Wavefront OBJ file of the C-alpha trace (Angstrom):
o trace
v 36.590 33.641 13.600
v 37.946 34.537 16.772
v 35.342 34.498 19.581
v 36.166 36.621 22.807
v 34.435 35.430 25.813
v 32.714 37.301 28.434
v 35.467 40.185 29.573
v 38.043 38.604 31.666
v 41.511 38.770 32.465
v 42.296 36.347 29.300
v 40.504 38.986 26.925
v 42.745 40.093 24.532
v 44.062 43.317 24.323
v 42.113 45.283 21.768
v 44.001 47.375 19.254
v 42.925 50.743 18.055
v 40.520 50.197 14.821
v 39.758 46.521 15.593
v 36.143 45.880 14.491
v 33.789 43.360 16.158
v 30.599 42.008 16.353
v 28.953 41.587 19.605
v 26.486 39.290 21.025
v 23.545 41.338 20.097
v 24.607 41.579 16.331
v 25.990 45.270 16.880
v 29.024 46.087 14.980
v 31.807 48.183 17.226
v 35.284 49.565 16.296
v 37.526 50.021 18.978
v 38.487 53.626 19.651
v 41.552 55.991 19.512
v 43.857 55.731 22.540
v 42.526 58.934 23.900
v 39.116 57.877 24.107
v 40.109 54.729 25.862
v 42.052 56.562 28.402
v 38.702 58.643 28.905
v 36.374 55.380 29.295
v 34.789 55.585 25.620
v 36.700 52.610 24.216
v 34.270 52.050 21.493
v 32.646 53.628 18.680
v 29.449 52.329 17.175
v 29.798 50.751 13.494
v 32.780 51.211 11.258
v 33.169 52.969 8.356
v 36.892 53.050 7.605
v 39.368 50.465 9.131
v 43.110 51.312 7.652
v 44.886 54.100 6.178
v 46.808 52.928 3.404
v 48.564 56.127 2.716
v 50.140 56.129 6.338
v 49.931 52.451 6.797
v 48.140 52.938 10.076
v 44.701 51.530 11.604
v 41.938 54.015 11.768
v 40.494 54.626 15.002
v 37.681 56.740 15.493
v 36.653 58.698 19.045
v 34.699 56.701 21.215
v 31.274 57.099 22.409
v 30.395 53.862 24.104
v 31.715 52.338 27.481
v 33.455 49.135 27.783
v 30.241 47.267 28.773
v 28.316 48.451 26.010
v 29.230 45.697 23.498
v 27.515 42.821 24.635
v 29.934 39.935 25.139
v 31.091 37.447 23.686
v 32.584 39.321 20.821
v 33.658 38.398 17.686
v 36.701 39.812 16.064
v 36.126 40.580 12.385
v 38.978 43.065 11.332
v 42.215 43.769 12.696
v 44.998 46.435 10.988
v 42.393 46.865 8.046
v 42.485 42.726 7.372
v 39.737 40.062 7.780
v 40.631 38.051 10.508
v 38.989 34.866 8.807
v 37.426 35.155 5.269
v 34.687 32.742 4.546
v 34.815 30.930 1.217
v 31.101 30.033 0.170
v 31.266 27.821 -2.901
v 28.041 27.473 -5.284
v 27.953 24.005 -6.968
v 25.367 23.928 -9.878
v 22.054 22.791 -9.246
v 20.952 19.242 -10.643
v 17.586 20.477 -10.652
v 16.528 23.089 -13.357
v 15.342 26.446 -12.161
v 11.143 26.697 -12.878
v 9.992 30.179 -13.817
v 6.581 31.370 -14.401
v 4.711 30.448 -17.856
v 6.190 33.459 -19.448
v 9.799 32.612 -19.027
v 11.729 31.297 -22.128
l 1 2 3 4 5 6 7 8 9 10 11 12 13 14 15 16 17 18 19 20 21 22 23 24 25 26 27 28 29 30 31 32 33 34 35 36 37 38 39 40 41 42 43 44 45 46 47 48 49 50 51 52 53 54 55 56 57 58 59 60 61 62 63 64 65 66 67 68 69 70 71 72 73 74 75 76 77 78 79 80 81 82 83 84 85 86 87 88 89 90 91 92 93 94 95 96 97 98 99 100 101 102 103 104
């Protein structure tokens, strides 16, 4: 995943609708442009990230300042797509699962 260091000149430009995980394990979503201009660039939580009918990111109204998300931030979703997919493969266990006496 893309980890974003503490806010600095090299921090990437956030796009409306970006979903991030902050260092305190809280999910934030980048707000719409009007909210950003008003000083409320982040929305707590994320319920929808992309409008397929209009082919546009969903950006909610903001309610949190730039300093509210605890840095570093990890970018999770951009333009409705996961930034990186984690694949987990489960292999069969070589040890049989033991169950209670009543299990068959």
